[in-house]
Z-matrix of the N, CA and C atoms (Angstrom, degrees):
N
C 1 1.461
C 2 1.533 1 108.50
N 3 1.304 2 115.82 1 129.88
C 4 1.469 3 120.82 2 -179.36
C 5 1.524 4 110.53 3 -71.08
N 6 1.312 5 115.52 4 150.95
C 7 1.463 6 121.33 5 177.19
C 8 1.524 7 109.20 6 -60.91
N 9 1.304 8 117.03 7 135.24
C 10 1.470 9 123.23 8 -176.87
C 11 1.523 10 112.33 9 -61.74
N 12 1.335 11 117.37 10 -28.70
C 13 1.457 12 121.01 11 -175.60
C 14 1.528 13 114.26 12 -90.33
N 15 1.338 14 118.15 13 -2.70
C 16 1.461 15 120.03 14 179.53
C 17 1.519 16 109.01 15 -62.89
N 18 1.315 17 116.88 16 131.04
C 19 1.452 18 121.02 17 179.04
C 20 1.508 19 114.05 18 79.85
N 21 1.336 20 117.49 19 19.84
C 22 1.457 21 120.02 20 -179.62
C 23 1.526 22 109.54 21 -119.56
N 24 1.316 23 116.14 22 131.54
C 25 1.462 24 122.99 23 174.35
C 26 1.524 25 106.59 24 -118.23
N 27 1.337 26 116.66 25 127.18
C 28 1.463 27 121.96 26 -179.04
C 29 1.522 28 108.59 27 -114.51
N 30 1.323 29 116.30 28 126.73
C 31 1.460 30 122.75 29 177.13
C 32 1.524 31 107.46 30 -115.17
N 33 1.343 32 116.21 31 117.01
C 34 1.467 33 121.21 32 -179.40
C 35 1.522 34 108.72 33 -109.45
N 36 1.331 35 116.11 34 129.97
C 37 1.462 36 122.34 35 178.83
C 38 1.524 37 107.51 36 -109.89
N 39 1.321 38 116.11 37 128.69
C 40 1.464 39 121.11 38 -179.72
C 41 1.516 40 109.87 39 -116.72
N 42 1.328 41 116.66 40 148.33
C 43 1.467 42 121.74 41 174.65
C 44 1.520 43 108.00 42 -84.88
N 45 1.333 44 116.28 43 135.32
C 46 1.464 45 120.79 44 -178.28
C 47 1.521 46 110.02 45 -141.38
N 48 1.324 47 115.04 46 163.04
C 49 1.464 48 122.01 47 170.66
C 50 1.520 49 107.09 48 -100.18
N 51 1.325 50 116.96 49 133.34
C 52 1.458 51 122.04 50 177.50
C 53 1.521 52 108.65 51 -82.12
N 54 1.333 53 116.95 52 122.55
C 55 1.469 54 121.72 53 -176.70
C 56 1.524 55 112.63 54 -106.46
N 57 1.301 56 117.83 55 -16.38
C 58 1.466 57 120.88 56 -176.62
C 59 1.511 58 109.54 57 152.18
N 60 1.326 59 116.11 58 -150.14
C 61 1.455 60 119.21 59 176.95
C 62 1.523 61 109.48 60 -134.68
N 63 1.335 62 114.86 61 169.54
C 64 1.462 63 121.88 62 -179.66
C 65 1.523 64 108.07 63 -152.05
N 66 1.345 65 117.85 64 167.35
C 67 1.468 66 119.37 65 178.01
C 68 1.530 67 110.75 66 -62.22
N 69 1.317 68 115.99 67 143.62
C 70 1.462 69 121.37 68 -179.93
C 71 1.522 70 110.71 69 -73.15
N 72 1.339 71 115.93 70 155.07
C 73 1.463 72 121.05 71 172.81
C 74 1.521 73 108.67 72 -67.43
N 75 1.322 74 117.33 73 157.26
C 76 1.464 75 120.61 74 177.35
C 77 1.523 76 109.04 75 -67.11
N 78 1.333 77 116.42 76 146.40
C 79 1.460 78 121.32 77 178.33
C 80 1.523 79 109.17 78 -66.38
N 81 1.334 80 116.77 79 139.74
C 82 1.458 81 121.79 80 -179.88
C 83 1.517 82 110.08 81 -90.37
N 84 1.323 83 116.71 82 149.50
C 85 1.461 84 120.06 83 175.65
C 86 1.525 85 108.46 84 -84.45
N 87 1.321 86 116.67 85 154.88
C 88 1.464 87 122.21 86 -179.33
C 89 1.525 88 108.31 87 -80.47
N 90 1.343 89 119.09 88 126.07
C 91 1.468 90 120.88 89 -179.78
C 92 1.522 91 111.53 90 -71.56
N 93 1.323 92 115.99 91 157.10
C 94 1.459 93 122.13 92 177.56
C 95 1.527 94 108.53 93 -71.59
N 96 1.329 95 117.47 94 129.88
C 97 1.469 96 120.73 95 -176.95
C 98 1.520 97 112.58 96 -99.69
N 99 1.327 98 119.50 97 9.46
C 100 1.464 99 121.60 98 -177.46
C 101 1.522 100 113.17 99 -67.81
N 102 1.325 101 119.10 100 -20.37
C 103 1.459 102 122.36 101 -175.54
C 104 1.521 103 112.70 102 -58.88
N 105 1.316 104 117.94 103 -45.43
C 106 1.466 105 120.51 104 -172.23
C 107 1.524 106 113.49 105 -99.25
N 108 1.315 107 117.63 106 2.89
C 109 1.466 108 120.51 107 -174.19
C 110 1.522 109 112.60 108 -59.81
N 111 1.341 110 118.49 109 -38.55
C 112 1.462 111 121.23 110 -174.67
C 113 1.525 112 113.31 111 -96.55
N 114 1.306 113 118.71 112 5.65
C 115 1.456 114 121.71 113 179.49
C 116 1.529 115 109.86 114 -90.63
N 117 1.326 116 116.16 115 148.52
C 118 1.460 117 119.49 116 175.27
C 119 1.517 118 107.88 117 -63.67
N 120 1.307 119 116.78 118 129.50
C 121 1.456 120 120.98 119 -177.94
C 122 1.515 121 112.52 120 79.00
N 123 1.336 122 116.99 121 9.20
C 124 1.462 123 120.86 122 -179.86
C 125 1.514 124 111.19 123 -66.76
N 126 1.291 125 115.60 124 160.15
C 127 1.458 126 121.34 125 -178.12
C 128 1.522 127 109.65 126 -76.32
N 129 1.312 128 116.72 127 139.04
C 130 1.465 129 122.49 128 177.04
C 131 1.523 130 107.44 129 -112.38
N 132 1.334 131 116.32 130 109.82
C 133 1.463 132 120.97 131 -176.96
C 134 1.509 133 109.00 132 -122.72
N 135 1.319 134 116.18 133 136.24
C 136 1.462 135 121.07 134 174.74
C 137 1.514 136 107.82 135 -131.98
N 138 1.312 137 115.22 136 139.10
C 139 1.456 138 120.42 137 177.81
C 140 1.519 139 108.76 138 -98.29
N 141 1.320 140 116.26 139 140.27
C 142 1.455 141 121.51 140 177.87
C 143 1.518 142 111.07 141 -82.69
N 144 1.309 143 115.06 142 -173.35
C 145 1.458 144 120.47 143 177.43
C 146 1.519 145 109.62 144 -64.64
N 147 1.342 146 115.28 145 149.90
C 148 1.464 147 119.32 146 177.27
C 149 1.512 148 109.78 147 -65.25
N 150 1.315 149 115.71 148 144.41
C 151 1.455 150 120.80 149 175.06
C 152 1.519 151 108.68 150 -148.45
N 153 1.298 152 115.62 151 153.83
C 154 1.454 153 120.18 152 -179.53
C 155 1.522 154 109.29 153 -71.38
N 156 1.300 155 115.17 154 146.01
C 157 1.452 156 120.88 155 178.28
C 158 1.521 157 108.70 156 -144.52
N 159 1.301 158 116.58 157 177.90
C 160 1.454 159 120.56 158 -179.49
C 161 1.519 160 109.95 159 -89.77
N 162 1.320 161 115.97 160 149.46
C 163 1.454 162 120.00 161 173.81
C 164 1.522 163 108.89 162 -70.63
N 165 1.311 164 115.34 163 161.62
C 166 1.461 165 120.55 164 177.37
C 167 1.524 166 109.13 165 -63.47
N 168 1.314 167 116.10 166 140.06
C 169 1.465 168 120.84 167 177.80
C 170 1.530 169 108.60 168 -64.56
N 171 1.326 170 119.05 169 140.29
C 172 1.466 171 121.09 170 -174.97
C 173 1.532 172 114.71 171 -70.73
N 174 1.334 173 118.13 172 -15.22
C 175 1.466 174 119.62 173 179.94
C 176 1.524 175 110.73 174 -127.08
N 177 1.321 176 115.42 175 161.46
C 178 1.458 177 122.29 176 175.45
C 179 1.526 178 107.85 177 -136.44
N 180 1.327 179 116.92 178 176.39
C 181 1.460 180 120.36 179 -176.20
C 182 1.518 181 111.77 180 -81.42
N 183 1.305 182 116.31 181 142.88
C 184 1.470 183 123.32 182 170.91
C 185 1.525 184 105.47 183 -99.86
N 186 1.331 185 117.36 184 120.82
C 187 1.464 186 120.77 185 -175.82
C 188 1.523 187 110.59 186 -130.61
N 189 1.333 188 115.45 187 162.52
C 190 1.463 189 121.95 188 170.85
C 191 1.526 190 106.80 189 -136.10
N 192 1.340 191 117.77 190 156.75
C 193 1.465 192 120.33 191 -177.11
C 194 1.528 193 112.30 192 -57.58
N 195 1.328 194 115.98 193 143.81
C 196 1.461 195 122.68 194 177.31
C 197 1.523 196 110.08 195 -64.84
N 198 1.330 197 115.84 196 -41.18
C 199 1.467 198 122.29 197 179.76
C 200 1.524 199 107.29 198 -129.71
N 201 1.318 200 117.62 199 106.90
C 202 1.470 201 122.63 200 -176.92
C 203 1.530 202 112.38 201 -58.83
N 204 1.336 203 117.94 202 -29.42
C 205 1.463 204 122.02 203 -176.63
C 206 1.524 205 113.25 204 -87.17
N 207 1.318 206 117.91 205 -11.44
C 208 1.456 207 121.92 206 -177.04
C 209 1.526 208 108.53 207 -133.02
N 210 1.320 209 116.71 208 101.56
C 211 1.462 210 121.03 209 -176.88
C 212 1.533 211 112.04 210 -97.25
N 213 1.330 212 117.11 211 18.44
C 214 1.466 213 120.57 212 179.72
C 215 1.516 214 110.88 213 -71.13
N 216 1.323 215 115.32 214 160.51
C 217 1.463 216 121.08 215 176.32
C 218 1.521 217 109.79 216 -70.94
N 219 1.325 218 116.10 217 146.11
C 220 1.461 219 122.27 218 177.52
C 221 1.526 220 109.07 219 -74.68
N 222 1.328 221 115.81 220 -42.29
C 223 1.460 222 121.98 221 175.93
C 224 1.528 223 107.48 222 -150.40
N 225 1.333 224 116.86 223 146.49
C 226 1.463 225 122.32 224 179.66
C 227 1.520 226 109.03 225 -128.85
N 228 1.332 227 116.11 226 132.27
C 229 1.462 228 122.52 227 175.65
C 230 1.526 229 107.44 228 -111.93
N 231 1.335 230 117.09 229 133.47
C 232 1.458 231 121.86 230 177.72
C 233 1.522 232 107.56 231 -119.56
N 234 1.334 233 115.92 232 121.31
C 235 1.459 234 122.72 233 178.31
C 236 1.522 235 107.37 234 -110.33
N 237 1.327 236 117.04 235 128.59
C 238 1.468 237 121.45 236 179.97
C 239 1.525 238 109.12 237 -119.89
N 240 1.304 239 115.14 238 138.51
C 241 1.454 240 121.23 239 175.97
C 242 1.525 241 107.72 240 -147.58
N 243 1.320 242 116.16 241 164.49
C 244 1.459 243 120.47 242 178.67
C 245 1.519 244 108.91 243 -116.37
N 246 1.334 245 116.70 244 124.06
C 247 1.464 246 119.40 245 175.97
C 248 1.525 247 110.40 246 -64.98
N 249 1.315 248 116.56 247 160.82
C 250 1.467 249 120.60 248 176.65
C 251 1.515 250 109.56 249 -58.41
N 252 1.322 251 117.38 250 143.98
C 253 1.456 252 121.78 251 177.23
C 254 1.518 253 114.32 252 89.15
N 255 1.323 254 118.24 253 3.56
C 256 1.475 255 119.48 254 179.10
C 257 1.509 256 109.75 255 -112.81
C-alpha cells in the first residue's frame, strides 16, 4: 500500500504580527534528485536553461503569533498529484 501522503503538498498560512526584520537564513543548496529517479512513483525533476536571477534579500521578517493561545493555521491548502508510474 502506497503512503497516503505521496503526491501531496500542504501550504499552511498563519496570522502573525510583524515586529520588524532580521538577517535572512543562508540559502540552501539543491539536493541531488538521482536517488528516487528509478523507483516506482519516484520524483521526476528537470532543470531548465540557466538564467540570471536576483540574489536572496539580506533580511527577512521578524514575526510573532497573532494569537499566542491558538497556534492553528489561518487557512490550509492541500494540493494532490500523482507521480508518473502510479
